[in-house]
C-alpha positions as CSV (number, residue, x, y, z in Angstrom):
1,M,231.8,-24.8,-169.4
2,M,228.8,-24.3,-168.1
3,R,227.0,-21.0,-168.6
4,F,223.6,-19.9,-166.5
5,R,221.2,-17.0,-167.3
6,F,221.2,-14.2,-165.2
7,M,218.2,-14.1,-163.1
8,S,216.3,-11.0,-162.2
9,K,215.9,-9.7,-158.1
10,T,212.8,-8.9,-156.5
11,T,213.4,-6.0,-154.8
12,T,210.9,-4.0,-151.8
13,S,209.9,-1.2,-152.6
14,A,212.0,1.7,-149.9
15,P,209.9,2.5,-147.3
16,R,208.3,5.7,-148.4
17,W,210.2,8.4,-145.5
18,M,213.6,7.0,-147.2
19,R,212.1,8.8,-150.5
20,N,211.1,11.9,-148.3
21,V,214.4,12.2,-146.8
22,L,216.3,12.2,-150.1
23,L,213.7,14.8,-151.7
24,A,214.1,17.3,-148.5
25,A,217.4,17.0,-148.9
26,G,217.6,17.3,-152.7
27,A,215.7,20.7,-152.1
28,Y,217.5,22.0,-149.4
29,N,220.8,21.2,-150.9
30,V,219.7,23.4,-154.5
31,L,218.2,26.0,-152.3
32,W,221.7,26.8,-150.1
33,G,223.3,26.1,-153.1
34,A,221.7,28.8,-155.1
35,F,221.7,30.8,-152.0
36,V,225.2,30.6,-152.0
37,V,225.5,31.7,-155.3
38,L,223.5,34.6,-155.6
39,F,224.8,35.6,-152.3
40,P,227.8,34.8,-151.4
41,S,228.9,37.5,-148.8
42,V,225.2,37.4,-146.7
43,I,226.8,34.3,-144.4
44,F,230.3,36.0,-143.4
45,Q,228.3,39.3,-142.5
46,W,225.7,38.0,-140.6
47,L,228.7,35.9,-138.6
48,G,231.1,38.6,-138.8
49,M,233.9,37.1,-140.5
50,P,235.9,39.0,-143.4
51,L,234.7,38.5,-146.7
52,P,236.4,36.1,-148.7
53,N,239.1,37.2,-151.2
54,Y,237.8,34.7,-154.0
55,P,233.8,34.5,-153.4
56,Q,233.9,33.1,-157.0
57,L,235.4,29.6,-154.8
58,W,232.6,30.0,-152.3
59,Q,229.9,30.2,-155.1
60,C,231.9,27.0,-156.4
61,I,231.0,25.3,-153.3
62,G,227.2,27.4,-153.7
63,M,226.9,25.4,-157.3
64,I,228.8,21.6,-156.2
65,V,226.5,21.5,-153.3
66,G,223.3,22.7,-156.1
67,V,224.9,19.6,-158.2
68,Y,224.4,17.2,-154.9
69,G,221.1,18.0,-154.5
70,L,219.8,17.1,-158.2
71,G,221.6,13.5,-157.6
72,Y,219.4,13.4,-153.8
73,A,216.5,14.0,-155.7
74,I,217.0,11.5,-158.8
75,A,218.1,8.7,-156.1
76,A,214.6,9.4,-154.3
77,S,213.0,7.5,-156.7
78,D,214.6,4.5,-156.3
79,P,217.0,4.4,-153.5
80,A,217.8,0.9,-153.1
81,R,219.7,1.5,-156.6
82,H,220.9,4.4,-156.3
83,W,222.7,3.5,-153.3
84,P,225.8,4.9,-155.0
85,I,225.0,8.2,-155.1
86,V,223.4,8.3,-151.3
87,L,227.5,7.2,-150.3
88,V,228.6,9.6,-151.8
89,G,227.0,11.6,-149.9
90,L,227.2,10.7,-147.1
91,L,231.1,10.2,-147.2
92,G,231.0,14.1,-148.1
93,K,228.6,14.6,-145.0
94,I,231.1,13.2,-142.7
95,F,234.4,14.7,-143.8
96,G,233.4,17.9,-144.1
97,P,232.8,18.3,-140.5
98,L,236.2,16.6,-139.5
99,G,237.7,19.3,-141.5
100,M,235.3,21.5,-140.0
101,V,236.8,20.4,-136.5
102,Q,240.1,21.1,-137.6
103,A,239.5,24.2,-138.8
104,L,237.7,25.5,-135.2
105,W,239.8,24.0,-133.5
106,T,242.9,25.9,-135.1
107,G,240.7,29.0,-134.6
108,A,240.7,29.4,-138.2
109,L,236.6,29.5,-139.1
110,P,234.6,31.2,-135.9
111,W,232.1,28.7,-134.0
112,G,229.4,30.1,-135.5
113,F,230.3,28.6,-139.1
114,A,229.9,25.6,-138.0
115,V,226.0,25.8,-137.9
116,N,225.8,25.1,-141.6
117,C,227.5,21.6,-140.9
118,V,224.7,20.7,-138.8
119,T,222.2,21.3,-141.3
120,N,224.0,20.5,-144.3
121,D,225.6,17.2,-142.8
122,L,225.0,16.1,-139.5
123,V,221.3,15.7,-139.9
124,W,221.6,13.4,-142.4
125,W,224.4,11.2,-141.5
126,V,221.6,8.7,-139.4
127,P,219.1,8.6,-142.4
128,F,221.2,8.3,-145.2
129,G,223.4,4.6,-142.9
130,F,219.3,4.1,-142.7
131,I,219.0,4.1,-146.7
132,L,222.4,2.0,-147.1
133,K,221.6,-0.2,-145.1
134,H,218.2,-0.7,-146.7
135,A,220.3,-1.2,-149.9
136,W,222.4,-4.0,-148.6
137,E,219.7,-6.1,-147.4
138,Q,218.1,-5.3,-150.7
139,H,221.3,-6.5,-152.6
140,Q,221.3,-9.8,-150.3
141,V,217.7,-10.9,-151.8
142,D,217.9,-13.3,-154.2
143,S,214.9,-14.3,-156.1
144,G,214.0,-16.5,-158.5
145,E,215.0,-19.4,-156.1
146,D,211.4,-20.7,-156.7
147,D,212.0,-21.0,-160.4
148,L,215.4,-23.0,-159.7
149,P,215.3,-27.1,-160.8
150,D,216.3,-29.2,-158.1
151,E,220.1,-30.1,-156.7
152,V,219.7,-33.0,-158.5
153,T,219.3,-31.1,-161.9
154,L,221.6,-28.8,-161.0
155,L,224.5,-31.2,-160.9
156,A,223.7,-32.7,-163.9
157,E,223.7,-29.4,-165.8
158,A,226.7,-28.4,-164.8
159,R,229.6,-28.7,-166.9
160,A,233.5,-28.2,-166.6
161,S,235.3,-26.7,-170.0
162,D,235.4,-30.3,-171.1
163,G,231.7,-31.1,-171.3
164,T,231.6,-33.3,-168.7
165,S,228.7,-32.9,-165.3
166,L,229.4,-32.8,-161.7
167,A,226.9,-35.3,-161.9
168,E,228.6,-37.8,-164.4
169,L,232.1,-36.8,-162.7
170,S,230.5,-38.3,-159.5
171,R,228.9,-41.7,-160.6
172,K,232.7,-42.3,-161.5
173,Q,234.3,-41.6,-158.2
174,P,233.6,-39.5,-155.4
175,V,233.9,-35.1,-156.4
176,L,234.7,-32.8,-154.3
177,A,233.4,-30.0,-155.6
178,V,234.8,-26.6,-153.8
179,F,232.6,-23.9,-154.3
180,L,234.8,-20.2,-154.0
181,R,234.4,-16.9,-153.7
182,H,235.6,-14.6,-156.2
183,S,239.2,-14.9,-157.4
184,G,240.6,-11.1,-156.2
185,C,239.5,-12.9,-152.7
186,T,242.4,-13.1,-150.2
187,F,240.8,-16.4,-149.0
188,C,240.2,-18.2,-152.8
189,R,243.6,-17.9,-152.9
190,E,244.6,-19.4,-149.4
191,A,241.3,-22.2,-150.1
192,L,243.3,-23.3,-153.6
193,S,247.0,-23.1,-151.7
194,D,245.1,-25.3,-149.2
195,I,243.9,-27.5,-151.7
196,A,247.4,-27.7,-153.5
197,A,249.4,-28.8,-150.4
198,R,247.0,-31.6,-149.5
199,R,245.9,-32.2,-153.2
200,S,247.9,-35.9,-153.2
201,E,246.0,-36.4,-149.7
202,I,242.2,-36.0,-151.1
203,E,243.4,-38.1,-154.0
204,A,244.5,-41.0,-152.5
205,T,240.7,-41.3,-151.0
206,G,239.4,-41.7,-154.1
207,A,237.5,-38.3,-154.5
208,K,238.0,-36.0,-157.6
209,I,238.2,-32.7,-156.4
210,A,236.2,-29.6,-158.9
211,L,236.2,-26.1,-159.0
212,V,233.5,-24.0,-159.2
213,H,233.5,-20.0,-159.8
214,M,231.9,-17.2,-160.8
215,G,234.8,-15.9,-163.3
216,T,235.3,-16.4,-167.1
217,S,237.0,-20.2,-167.5
218,E,239.7,-18.7,-169.9
219,S,241.1,-16.3,-166.7
220,F,240.0,-18.8,-163.9
221,A,242.1,-21.4,-165.6
222,A,244.9,-19.0,-165.4
223,F,244.7,-18.0,-162.0
224,A,244.1,-22.0,-161.0
225,G,247.2,-22.5,-163.0
226,G,248.8,-20.4,-160.7
227,Y,248.5,-22.9,-157.9
228,G,249.2,-26.3,-160.0
229,L,245.7,-27.1,-160.3
230,G,244.9,-26.1,-163.8
231,D,244.4,-29.4,-164.8
232,L,241.7,-29.4,-162.5
233,P,237.9,-29.4,-163.8
234,A,236.2,-26.1,-163.6
235,V,232.8,-25.0,-163.6
236,S,232.1,-21.0,-164.5
237,D,228.5,-20.4,-163.1
238,P,228.5,-16.3,-163.3
239,A,224.9,-16.3,-162.6
240,R,224.7,-18.2,-159.7
241,R,222.7,-20.4,-160.6
242,L,224.3,-23.0,-159.1
243,Y,225.6,-21.2,-156.1
244,R,221.7,-20.9,-155.3
245,G,220.6,-24.2,-156.1
246,I,222.9,-25.8,-153.7
247,G,222.1,-23.9,-151.0
248,L,225.2,-20.9,-151.1
249,R,223.6,-17.3,-150.5
250,R,225.6,-14.1,-150.3
251,G,227.2,-13.4,-146.8
252,R,225.9,-10.4,-143.9
253,L,228.1,-7.6,-143.0
254,S,229.3,-9.6,-140.4
255,Q,230.3,-12.7,-142.7
256,L,231.9,-10.7,-144.9
257,L,233.8,-7.6,-142.9
258,G,233.6,-8.6,-139.3
259,W,236.2,-8.3,-136.8
260,G,236.9,-12.3,-137.1
261,V,237.1,-12.0,-141.0
262,W,239.4,-8.5,-140.7
263,W,242.1,-11.0,-138.5
264,R,241.8,-14.0,-140.6
265,G,242.4,-11.9,-144.0
266,A,245.2,-9.9,-142.1
267,Q,246.6,-14.0,-141.7
268,A,245.7,-14.9,-145.1
269,F,247.6,-11.6,-146.6
270,F,250.7,-11.6,-144.6
271,S,251.1,-15.7,-145.4
272,G,251.4,-14.3,-148.9
273,H,248.2,-14.7,-150.2
274,R,247.3,-11.2,-151.9
275,V,244.1,-9.3,-152.6
276,G,243.4,-9.0,-156.3
277,K,241.1,-7.8,-159.1
278,L,237.5,-8.8,-158.1
279,Q,235.7,-11.3,-160.8
280,G,231.9,-12.3,-159.5
281,D,229.9,-11.5,-156.7
282,G,232.0,-9.9,-153.5
283,T,229.2,-10.8,-151.2
284,Q,229.1,-14.6,-152.4
285,M,229.2,-16.9,-149.8
286,P,231.6,-20.3,-150.3
287,G,231.4,-23.9,-149.6
288,V,232.3,-27.7,-149.9
289,F,230.4,-30.3,-151.0
290,L,230.8,-34.1,-151.3
291,I,229.3,-35.3,-154.5
292,R,228.3,-39.3,-155.2
293,D,226.0,-40.6,-158.2
294,G,224.8,-36.9,-158.6
295,R,223.9,-36.3,-155.0
296,V,225.3,-33.9,-152.3
297,V,226.1,-36.3,-149.5
298,R,228.4,-34.4,-147.3
299,R,228.2,-30.5,-147.3
300,F,230.2,-27.7,-146.0
301,L,228.3,-24.2,-145.2
302,H,230.9,-21.3,-144.3
303,A,229.9,-19.2,-141.6
304,T,232.0,-16.6,-142.4
305,A,234.1,-15.9,-145.3
306,A,237.2,-16.7,-143.6
307,D,236.0,-20.1,-142.6
308,R,239.0,-22.4,-143.2
309,P,237.4,-25.9,-144.1
310,D,239.2,-29.1,-143.8
311,Y,239.1,-30.2,-147.2
312,L,240.5,-33.8,-146.5
313,E,238.7,-34.5,-143.5
314,L,235.4,-34.1,-145.7
315,C,236.2,-36.7,-148.1
316,R,237.4,-39.3,-145.3
317,V,233.9,-39.0,-143.7
318,P,231.2,-40.2,-145.3
319,G,227.6,-40.0,-144.9
320,A,224.6,-37.8,-146.3
321,Q,223.4,-34.8,-144.2
């Protein structure tokens, strides 16, 4: 089993406007929340509405909004790192107006009350969205690439649970190394099913199949065993060192969640390849490599997570790239 140390990421500081937006959102929420807690009836009086029977509930809403403000102030210190706070805040700012629309449509609330949604929610949609986009882009950044050994060295270091490296295996016979996404991915499960269905044909070409994954050796052995592939050499690379060194990156949103990916995912799902628990990096892209004498001589890099390579063809067609 191969174990690599985790590599740190180099991130780019968030633009100053993102920090300022979150600080402004924090200050606004704290002030608005404090106003509602201290003066729960004022807004209703301004709008000529009946006073609430239970002002404590309105004050509770003010308290919640104020607490969100503290969260935004914390997130301002590092927007990319604290993206979950921004995401939860944005979701609240989306669902709140949806409820307001329903209340306005039925006449449960006067139109003047919708001003709260404009200042509390709508004006923050775009900047919060851009902050989340920045956080996603930072997540995609892999640092330490220059510190990785060359491809040949990494293949020599990559060892299966029996201690044999991919390079050693490839000196005995060509190795078809299949780099999988996380084991909960419907496409990962489809890939194992495809490999199991064509295993005899692949091995008839003289190639040895090896699987590379990001889980633990024990859990993956049980997972692969469900497809009758538990006896194949499997390399565990939870830190994605070999993935990165061989040229596999994290996917973009379009590669992971594009419309074509959703369509293929639905087809795979209804074909029996269910979604499971995520084990590994859910944004990692897969790939397939034909290795001979310790070197990659052919490679298939997925354009999207939904690509379905022809494993047999990859073995049949030699030639280095």
